[in-house]
C-alpha positions in Angstrom: 9.1 20.7 18.8 9.5 17.0 18.4 6.5 14.8 17.5 6.6 13.4 21.0 6.6 16.8 22.6 3.7 17.8 20.3 1.7 14.8 21.3 2.4 15.4 25.0 1.4 19.0 24.7 -2.0 17.9 23.5 -2.7 16.3 26.9 -1.5 19.3 28.9 -2.9 22.8 29.4 -0.4 25.6 30.1 -1.0 28.8 32.0 -0.7 31.8 29.7 -0.7 35.6 30.4 -4.3 36.9 30.1 -5.9 33.5 29.7 -5.5 29.7 29.5 -3.3 28.7 26.6 -4.2 25.3 25.1 -2.1 23.2 22.8 -3.2 23.5 19.2 -4.0 20.6 16.9 -1.3 18.4 15.4 -1.5 17.5 11.8 0.3 14.5 10.4 0.4 14.0 6.6 1.3 10.5 5.5 2.2 9.6 2.0 1.6 5.9 1.4 2.6 4.2 -1.8 0.5 1.9 -3.9 1.7 -1.7 -3.9 1.7 -4.6 -6.4 1.8 -8.1 -5.0 2.0 -11.8 -5.8 4.2 -11.5 -8.9 2.5 -14.6 -10.2 3.6 -17.6 -8.0 4.5 -15.5 -4.9 0.9 -15.4 -3.5 0.5 -13.5 -0.3 4.3 -13.3 -0.1 5.8 -10.9 -2.6 5.1 -7.2 -2.7 6.6 -4.0 -4.1 5.9 -0.3 -3.4 5.2 2.0 -6.4 5.6 5.7 -7.0 1.8 6.1 -7.0 0.4 7.5 -3.7 -2.5 8.1 -1.4 -2.3 10.8 1.3 -3.7 10.1 4.7 -4.0 13.2 6.8 -4.7 13.0 10.5 -5.6 16.0 12.6 -5.4 15.3 16.3 -6.8 17.9 18.8 -8.6 21.1 17.9 -12.3 20.8 17.1 -14.2 17.6 17.6 -14.4 15.4 14.5 -17.5 16.1 12.4 -18.6 12.5 12.5 -17.4 9.0 13.0 -14.5 8.0 10.9 -14.6 5.3 8.2 -14.7 1.8 9.8 -11.3 0.9 8.3 -9.9 4.0 10.0 -11.6 3.2 13.3 -10.2 -0.4 13.2 -6.7 0.8 12.5 -6.8 3.4 15.3 -8.2 0.8 17.8 -5.5 -1.7 16.9 -2.8 0.9 17.3 -4.2 2.0 20.7 -4.1 -1.6 21.9 -0.5 -2.1 20.7 0.7 1.2 22.1 -1.0 0.5 25.5 -3.1 3.7 25.7 -6.2 5.1 24.0 -5.8 7.5 21.1 -7.3 11.0 21.3 -10.1 11.9 18.9 -8.9 12.8 15.4 -10.1 13.7 12.0 -8.9 11.7 9.0 -9.0 12.7 5.3 -8.0 10.4 2.5 -7.0 11.5 -1.0 -4.7 10.4 -3.8 -4.2 8.5 -7.0 -4.4 4.8 -5.9 -7.6 3.3 -7.5 -9.9 1.1 -5.3 -10.5 -2.6 -6.0 -7.8 -2.8 -8.7 -5.2 -4.9 -6.9 -2.9 -1.9 -6.1 -3.3 -2.0 -2.3 -5.7 0.9 -1.8 -7.0 -0.5 1.6 -3.4 -1.0 2.7 -2.6 2.6 2.1 -5.4 3.6 4.5 -4.5 1.2 7.2 -0.8 1.9 6.9 -1.4 5.6 6.8 -3.4 5.6 10.0 -0.9 3.4 11.8 2.1 5.4 10.7 0.4 8.7 11.4 -0.7 7.9 14.9 2.8 6.4 15.6 4.5 9.6 14.4 2.3 11.9 16.6 3.0 9.7 19.6 6.8 9.8 19.1 7.3 6.5 17.3 6.8 4.1 20.3 6.3 1.2 17.8 8.8 0.1 15.3 8.0 -0.1 11.6 8.1 -3.9 11.9 5.5 -3.7 14.6 3.3 -1.5 12.4 3.6 -4.0 9.6 2.4 -6.8 12.0 -0.6 -4.7 13.0 -1.5 -3.8 9.4 -1.1 -7.4 8.3 -3.5 -8.6 11.0 -6.0 -6.0 9.8 -5.6 -6.8 6.1 -5.6 -10.6 6.6 -2.3 -10.9 4.7 1.1 -9.2 5.0 2.2 -8.5 1.4 0.6 -5.1 0.7 1.1 -3.6 4.1 4.8 -4.7 4.3 5.6 -3.1 1.0 3.6 0.0 1.7 5.3 0.7 5.0 8.8 -0.5 4.3 9.1 0.3 0.6 11.1 -1.6 -2.0 10.5 -5.3 -2.7 9.4 -7.4 0.3 9.1 -11.1 1.0 6.7 -11.7 3.9 5.8 -14.5 6.2 3.8 -14.6 9.3 7.0 -14.0 11.3 8.5 -11.1 9.5 9.8 -9.7 6.2 12.9 -9.5 4.1 13.2 -6.3 2.2 15.5 -5.2 -0.6 15.5 -1.9 -2.7 14.6 -2.2 -6.3 16.9 -0.7 -9.0 15.8 2.3 -11.0 16.0 0.5 -14.3 13.1 -1.8 -13.4 9.7 -0.4 -14.6 6.2 -1.4 -13.7 3.7 -1.1 -16.5 0.1 -1.3 -15.1 -3.0 -1.6 -17.3 -5.7 -0.6 -14.9 -9.2 -1.7 -16.2 -12.3 0.3 -15.4 -13.8 -2.8 -14.0 -13.3 -3.5 -10.3 -12.4 -6.9 -8.8 -13.3 -7.1 -5.1 -10.9 -8.9 -2.9 -13.7 -10.8 -1.2 -14.7 -12.4 -4.5 -11.1 -12.9 -5.7 -10.4 -15.0 -2.5 -13.7 -16.9 -2.7 -12.7 -18.5 -6.0 -9.3 -19.7 -4.9 -8.9 -23.5 -5.1 -8.6 -25.0 -1.7 -6.1 -27.7 -2.9 -3.3 -27.8 -5.4 -1.6 -30.7 -7.0 2.0 -31.6 -6.1 3.3 -30.8 -9.7 1.6 -27.4 -9.6 2.9 -26.7 -6.1 6.4 -27.5 -7.1 6.0 -25.4 -10.3 5.0 -22.3 -8.2 7.7 -22.9 -5.5 10.5 -23.2 -8.1 9.5 -20.0 -9.9 8.8 -18.0 -6.7 12.3 -18.9 -5.4 14.0 -17.8 -8.6 12.0 -14.5 -8.7 13.1 -13.7 -5.2 16.7 -14.6 -5.9 16.8 -12.6 -9.2 15.3 -9.5 -7.6 17.5 -9.6 -4.6 20.6 -10.0 -6.8 19.3 -7.4 -9.3 19.7 -9.9 -12.1 16.5 -8.8 -13.7 17.2 -10.4 -17.0 16.7 -13.8 -15.3 13.0 -12.9 -14.5 11.7 -13.7 -18.0 9.3 -16.6 -18.0 9.1 -17.0 -14.2 5.7 -15.4 -13.6 3.3 -18.1 -14.6 1.1 -19.1 -11.8 -0.8 -22.4 -11.5 -2.9 -21.7 -8.4 -4.7 -18.3 -7.9 -4.6 -16.6 -11.3 -6.4 -19.1 -13.5 -9.7 -18.8 -11.6 -9.4 -15.0 -11.3 -8.5 -14.0 -14.9 -11.5 -15.7 -16.3 -13.3 -12.3 -15.6 -10.7 -10.3 -17.6 -11.3 -10.2 -21.4 -8.3 -10.7 -23.5 -6.0 -11.8 -20.7 -3.9 -14.2 -22.8 -3.7 -11.9 -25.8 -2.6 -8.9 -23.6 0.0 -11.1 -21.9 1.4 -12.3 -25.2 1.6 -8.8 -26.5 3.5 -7.6 -23.4 6.1 -10.3 -23.8 6.4 -9.7 -27.5 7.1 -6.0 -26.8 9.9 -6.9 -24.4 8.3 -7.4 -20.9 10.3 -9.4 -18.4 7.2 -10.6 -16.6 3.4 -10.4 -16.6 0.9 -11.1 -13.8 -2.3 -10.2 -12.1 -1.5 -7.5 -9.5 -2.9 -8.5 -6.1 -6.5 -9.7 -6.4 -6.9 -7.7 -9.7 -8.1 -6.3 -11.9 -4.8 -4.6 -12.8 -2.7 -6.4 -15.3 1.0 -5.8 -14.4 4.1 -6.1 -16.6 7.7 -5.7 -15.6 10.1 -4.0 -18.1 13.7 -3.2 -18.2 14.1 -0.2 -20.6 11.2 -1.0 -22.8 8.3 0.2 -20.7 6.8 2.5 -23.4 6.7 -0.3 -26.0 5.1 -2.6 -23.5 2.5 0.0 -22.4 1.6 0.7 -26.0 1.2 -3.0 -26.9 -0.9 -3.8 -23.8 -3.2 -0.8 -24.4 -3.7 -1.6 -28.0 -4.6 -5.3 -27.5 -6.8 -4.5 -24.4 -8.8 -2.1 -26.5 -9.2 -4.8 -29.3 -10.4 -7.2 -26.6 -13.0 -4.8 -25.3 -11.2 -4.1 -22.0 -11.3 -0.4 -21.3 -8.9 1.2 -18.9 -5.7 3.2 -18.7 -2.0 2.3 -18.7 0.5 3.6 -16.1 4.3 3.4 -16.2 5.8 3.7 -12.7 9.0 3.0 -10.9 9.5 1.4 -7.5 9.2 3.4 -4.3 12.1 2.3 -2.0 11.3 4.6 1.0 7.8 3.3 1.8 5.3 5.4 3.8 6.6 8.9 4.7 5.1 11.2 7.3 5.3 14.9 8.0 4.1 16.3 11.4 3.3 20.0 12.1 2.0 21.8 15.1 -0.9 24.0 14.0 -1.8 27.4 15.7 -2.8 27.1 19.3 -6.1 28.3 20.8 -6.0 30.8 23.6 -9.2 31.1 25.8 -10.0 34.7 27.1 -13.2 34.9 29.1 -14.9 32.2 27.1 -13.7 33.6 23.8 -11.2 31.6 21.6 -8.3 33.3 19.9 -5.6 31.9 17.7 -2.0 32.6 18.7 
């Protein structure tokens, strides 16, 4: 049965021998990748999906939800219903996985993207992935995380759309994830509201070269392009040992080093020397009193992926429910 037929069956009741046969619940499991964004000077523009995942599981139909869903889930469902032009049936939602919260790795985007993609799958994909990105971007307030989470690969986003390219397997992301959280609300509150012309030109030049080098897979040209003069300086004041950790990563062979998203994750890019970079970052972070863990991950080029299955149906016989 196709996802659309499954969704349609939820709205219909069929006559069955010996009782009324009701469509069983539909379960949609959505695997959504973590994302790393900004890449230094590419604020609210650059994003990449990582092989680190959260799972969003939607169960539509069946028993009534035990309680109201998380507000983030409710908002995503309401936005999807408006865009699709019809109300969504009640559903249960569970969230699990390995993407840490408030660390600049797109945890909120995984939830919003997972709900949007899941509901869209159950409904037979009436909305395109680009439309889902637009919905998620509105919910997030910026497009970079959602675009990469849904589309995969490396994305360059504007208010009007995205450009996406796959990332090569030789490129490795080395993430030092501190135990300390950094809330997005705070991280945006400290942003300077104005930037000097020389600093604006500095960021623009480097962002343009990062985009070109990644799109052409000339990764060796990335070295030295990740220095930001706008959002990072105010944010990294809260991170002990930032300059020392950055220096150690470059000395160990990193191509780039930046604050992932709003933080607190310190992200390095490596081409074949990820283990050395990870060891150096961990050692220097410990010396600086910054506790955390280091992850080495590759890019996820497929983006969010969904699996839909039709669960056993309920058959009603004289007021009793049976499973068929």
